[in-house]
C-alpha positions in Angstrom: -4.5 12.9 55.9 -0.7 14.0 55.2 2.1 11.3 54.9 4.4 10.9 58.1 7.4 12.4 56.8 4.6 15.4 55.7 3.5 15.6 58.6 6.9 15.6 61.2 7.9 18.3 58.9 5.0 20.6 59.5 5.5 20.0 63.2 8.7 20.8 63.2 7.9 24.3 61.6 5.2 24.7 64.2 7.3 24.5 67.2 10.3 26.6 65.4 7.8 29.1 64.6 6.3 28.7 68.4 9.9 29.0 69.9 10.2 32.1 67.8 7.0 33.9 69.1 7.7 33.0 72.8 11.3 35.0 72.8 8.7 38.1 72.3 6.9 37.9 75.2 7.5 39.9 78.4 6.1 38.8 81.9 3.7 41.0 83.2 7.1 41.7 85.7 8.7 43.4 83.5 6.3 45.3 81.9 6.8 49.2 82.9 3.3 50.2 83.3 4.6 54.1 83.2 5.5 53.2 79.9 2.1 52.7 78.4 1.5 55.5 76.6 1.3 55.9 72.7 0.5 58.6 69.9 -3.2 57.5 70.1 -3.8 59.7 66.4 -0.7 57.3 65.1 -2.7 54.6 66.5 -5.7 54.8 65.2 -4.4 55.8 61.5 -2.3 52.5 61.8 -5.4 50.8 62.9 -7.6 52.4 59.9 -5.0 51.7 57.6 -5.0 47.7 58.6 -8.5 47.6 58.4 -8.8 49.0 54.7 -5.5 47.3 53.4 -6.9 44.0 55.2 -4.3 43.2 57.1 -5.4 41.1 59.9 -2.5 39.1 60.4 -2.2 39.8 64.2 -1.2 36.5 65.8 -1.9 36.7 70.3 0.6 35.9 72.5 0.7 33.0 74.8 0.6 35.3 77.7 -2.5 37.1 76.8 -3.8 33.7 76.2 -3.2 32.1 79.1 -4.1 35.6 81.0 -7.4 35.4 79.9 -8.8 31.4 79.5 -7.8 30.7 82.9 -11.1 32.3 84.4 -13.2 29.8 81.4 -11.3 26.6 82.4 -13.8 24.5 83.9 -16.6 24.8 80.4 -13.7 23.4 78.8 -14.0 19.7 80.0 -15.6 17.0 77.6 -15.5 19.8 75.2 -14.4 20.0 71.3 -12.6 23.4 70.7 -12.5 25.2 67.1 -9.6 27.6 66.5 -10.7 28.2 63.1 -8.7 31.7 62.1 -5.2 30.1 62.9 -2.4 29.3 61.3 -0.9 26.8 63.8 2.5 27.2 63.3 2.2 30.8 64.4 -1.0 30.5 66.7 -0.3 29.9 70.2 -4.4 29.3 70.9 -3.2 26.0 69.2 -0.1 25.8 71.4 -2.1 26.6 74.5 -4.7 23.8 74.1 -2.3 21.0 72.6 -0.1 21.6 75.3 -3.1 21.4 78.2 -5.1 19.3 76.9 -5.3 16.8 79.5 -5.3 19.2 82.4 -8.3 20.9 80.4 -10.1 17.7 79.7 -10.2 18.3 76.7 -12.6 16.1 73.9 -10.7 17.2 70.9 -9.0 20.3 69.7 -9.7 21.3 65.7 -7.7 24.0 63.9 -8.1 25.4 60.4 -5.5 27.2 58.5 -6.3 29.4 55.6 -4.6 28.9 52.0 -2.4 32.3 51.3 -3.2 34.4 48.7 -2.7 37.8 47.4 -5.2 39.0 49.7 -6.9 38.8 52.4 -4.1 36.9 54.3 -5.3 34.7 57.5 -1.6 33.2 57.3 1.6 35.1 56.8 3.9 31.5 56.3 2.4 31.3 52.4 0.8 27.7 53.0 0.6 25.9 49.4 -2.8 24.4 50.6 -5.5 25.0 53.2 -5.2 22.6 55.9 -6.5 21.4 59.3 -5.6 19.8 62.0 -6.9 17.7 64.6 -5.6 16.6 67.8 -7.0 14.5 70.2 -4.6 14.0 73.3 -1.4 12.6 74.7 -1.3 8.7 73.4 1.9 7.8 74.7 2.2 8.9 78.0 4.7 12.4 77.9 2.3 14.7 77.9 3.5 16.7 74.8 1.8 16.8 71.3 3.7 14.5 69.1 3.4 15.0 65.3 2.1 10.9 65.2 -0.4 12.6 67.6 -1.7 15.4 65.3 -3.7 14.5 62.2 -3.4 16.6 59.0 -6.0 17.0 56.5 -6.1 19.0 53.2 -9.3 21.2 52.7 -10.5 21.2 49.2 -11.0 25.0 49.4 -8.7 27.5 51.0 -9.8 27.7 54.7 -12.3 30.6 54.6 -14.1 29.7 57.9 -17.5 31.0 55.5 -17.0 28.0 53.4 -18.8 25.1 53.3 -16.6 22.8 55.0 -15.4 25.2 57.3 -19.1 25.2 58.6 -19.3 21.6 58.5 -16.0 21.9 61.1 -17.5 24.7 63.2 -20.6 22.2 63.8 -18.6 19.5 65.5 -16.8 22.3 67.7 -18.7 23.1 71.5 -16.5 26.0 71.6 -14.3 28.4 69.2 -11.5 30.4 70.8 -9.4 32.5 68.3 -8.5 35.9 67.4 -10.4 36.4 63.6 -9.7 39.4 61.3 -11.4 42.7 62.9 -12.5 43.7 58.9 -14.6 40.2 59.5 -15.4 40.6 62.8 -19.2 40.8 61.9 -19.5 38.2 59.7 -17.7 36.0 62.4 -20.1 36.9 65.2 -22.9 36.5 63.1 -21.9 32.8 62.0 -21.4 31.9 65.6 -25.0 33.0 66.6 -26.1 31.3 63.6 -24.6 27.8 64.8 -25.5 28.6 68.2 -21.8 28.4 69.5 -20.1 29.0 72.5 -16.8 31.3 72.2 -14.2 33.3 73.5 -12.9 35.6 71.0 -10.7 38.6 70.4 -12.1 42.1 69.3 -11.8 45.5 69.1 -13.7 47.4 71.3 -15.2 49.2 68.1 -17.2 46.2 67.8 -19.4 47.4 70.4 -20.9 50.2 67.9 -21.8 47.9 65.3 -25.6 47.9 64.3 -24.6 44.4 64.3 -22.8 43.3 67.6 -24.6 46.2 69.6 -28.3 44.1 70.0 -26.0 41.1 71.2 -24.5 42.5 73.9 -27.7 44.7 75.0 -29.9 41.1 74.9 -26.7 39.6 77.2 -26.2 37.2 74.4 -22.2 38.3 74.5 -20.3 40.6 77.0 -16.5 41.6 77.4 -14.0 39.0 79.3 -11.8 39.9 81.8 -9.7 42.1 78.8 -5.8 42.9 77.8 -3.8 44.1 80.8 -4.0 48.7 80.1 -6.8 48.1 77.2 -4.0 47.2 74.5 -2.6 44.1 73.1 0.7 43.1 71.7 0.4 41.0 68.8 2.9 39.5 66.9 2.9 41.0 63.6 5.2 41.4 60.4 3.3 45.4 60.2 5.1 48.6 61.0 5.0 49.3 64.7 3.9 52.8 66.3 4.6 52.0 69.5 6.6 54.9 71.9 10.4 53.3 72.7 9.4 52.2 76.0 6.6 50.3 74.6 8.0 49.1 72.0 8.6 45.1 71.2 10.4 43.8 68.4 8.3 41.7 66.2 5.6 43.0 67.5 2.4 45.7 67.0 0.6 47.4 69.8 -3.4 47.9 69.6 -5.2 50.2 71.9 -9.0 49.3 72.5 -8.6 45.4 71.8 -10.5 42.9 74.2 -11.9 39.5 74.7 -16.0 39.1 73.9 -17.2 36.3 75.1 -21.1 33.9 75.5 -19.5 32.0 78.6 -20.2 32.6 82.0 -17.5 33.9 83.9 -17.3 35.6 87.9 -16.6 39.3 86.6 -19.9 39.4 84.8 -21.9 39.2 88.6 -19.6 41.1 90.2 -21.1 44.7 91.2 -19.8 47.9 90.8 -19.7 49.5 94.2 -21.0 53.1 93.8 -20.5 55.9 95.9 -21.6 59.2 94.8 -25.0 61.1 94.9 -27.0 62.3 92.1 -26.9 66.1 91.6 -28.0 68.2 88.4 -24.8 70.1 88.2 -22.6 67.6 87.7 -25.1 64.9 86.2 -26.0 67.0 83.2 -29.6 66.0 81.1 -29.1 65.7 77.3 -30.9 68.2 74.9 -33.2 65.4 73.1 -33.5 62.6 75.4 -34.4 62.0 78.9 -31.0 61.0 80.5 -28.3 61.9 82.3 -24.7 62.0 81.5 -21.9 60.1 83.5 -18.5 61.4 82.4 -17.3 57.9 84.3 -18.1 54.3 84.9 -17.1 55.2 88.6 -18.9 58.2 88.7 -22.1 56.4 88.8 -24.3 58.0 91.1 -25.5 55.2 93.8 -29.4 56.9 93.9 -30.4 57.5 90.5 -32.9 55.1 89.1 -33.3 56.6 85.5 -31.3 56.6 82.1 -27.9 57.0 82.5 -25.5 57.8 79.1 -21.9 55.8 80.4 -18.9 55.4 78.2 -18.6 52.3 76.6 -15.6 51.1 78.8 -18.5 50.5 81.5 -19.5 47.3 79.6 -15.3 45.9 81.4 -17.7 46.7 84.5 -21.2 45.4 83.6 -23.1 43.1 85.5 -26.8 42.1 84.2 -28.0 41.8 88.0 -27.4 45.6 88.5 -27.9 47.0 85.4 -30.0 46.9 82.3 -28.7 47.8 78.8 -31.5 50.5 77.2 -29.4 51.4 74.5 -27.3 53.8 73.0 -26.4 57.4 72.2 -24.4 57.2 69.2 -25.6 58.9 66.3 -29.4 59.0 66.8 -29.9 56.8 63.9 -27.9 53.6 63.5 -30.6 51.5 64.7 -33.7 50.8 67.0 -31.2 51.4 69.9 -29.5 54.2 68.9 -31.8 57.0 71.4 -30.2 59.7 70.2 -26.8 62.0 69.8 -25.2 62.6 73.3 -25.7 66.4 73.2 -25.3 68.3 76.2 -25.8 72.3 75.8 -25.3 71.9 71.9 -22.0 70.1 72.4 -21.4 66.9 71.4 -19.9 63.8 73.9 -18.3 60.8 72.9 -20.4 57.9 72.4 -22.5 56.2 75.0 -23.9 53.4 76.4 -27.8 53.8 77.9 -28.1 52.1 81.1 -30.4 52.0 83.6 -30.2 50.5 87.4 -32.4 47.0 88.2 -35.2 47.9 90.8 -33.6 44.9 92.4 -29.8 46.1 92.5 -27.7 47.2 95.4 -24.6 49.1 96.3 -22.6 48.7 99.8 -23.2 52.6 100.2 -27.0 52.2 99.5 -29.4 52.8 102.8 -32.2 50.7 103.2 -34.6 51.5 100.9 -38.0 53.6 101.5 -41.3 54.3 100.7 -40.3 57.5 99.1 -37.0 55.8 97.5 -39.5 53.3 95.9 -41.7 56.1 94.2 -39.0 57.7 92.9 -37.9 54.8 90.9 -41.1 54.4 89.5 -40.9 58.1 88.5 -37.6 57.1 86.7 -35.8 59.9 88.2 -34.3 61.1 92.1 -36.0 64.4 93.3 -34.6 67.0 95.2 
């Protein structure tokens, strides 16, 4: 553990960075929803360049953490939480859990900080040594994480989450909550699954199509959380922001298509989508090489079709396993055993689709009482005209 003087200096730096970060936050009431439009080509280009350059230092806003984690509070009681991709001097995850430690009923909070190197940084604060922090709650009654209450420990290695000493910290944790490097998302999730950990983490929706991630989603081992407002997040970052003037925030970068990935039960996962449209062959054409219909919008899923349907990836934000079964995906037709075919209609390829099917027991407010004929049609897998 570091010296008392060193600990105090570290916590002062932490609090200073935290106050700086908070100046970037905007309450939802001050966000102009009509201004949330950016040049998507530029945004995608920026994100691709960030991946290539391993620019993964995107620090999550406190308001986004609070908006998501308010739905999981019942899961944290008597649990040890690990934030293992976070420099606590800029991490709002550390702020959230340390200042809400008693309210959540936590047992312990552990945070690790990566040692700065020339490439693939986790920290932008040039930490000379990798460290890990341990906080077990307020001991003097002021409900504030004071310097003397936070244990600062030095790691032997660089703090990489894949190192053995960091894995030992992972083994102590019940729940992992962080924003891992997007470029290492596959490896990061694989480790969480290997050690059977519960988690709430930030990732990009492109990860849904990864051959290492999609099977976990299909098998209901991972699902999407409540998400970011407008499907995009503003992250505290030193990189250039390409958001339009109406959506630009100094010291931050806007990333489209980000979401929360979790394996903790949440209410939205069990809320059925209300279906109101009826199937017709003209509006819902079949794919050229697979017996499934195409649905362009999640809200347009027909209430009376029980065969396989190709729906947008954003369907997963509304997915309930009691209402639908994930059959596979329509992507390149060869990415994995679950990639059923290319989503081609009359020779024209559509965007990637998730292949789903209604559960036999699923119902909607608009669905009439089942008849013998309807039951027979379900067995055949399609709706007859």
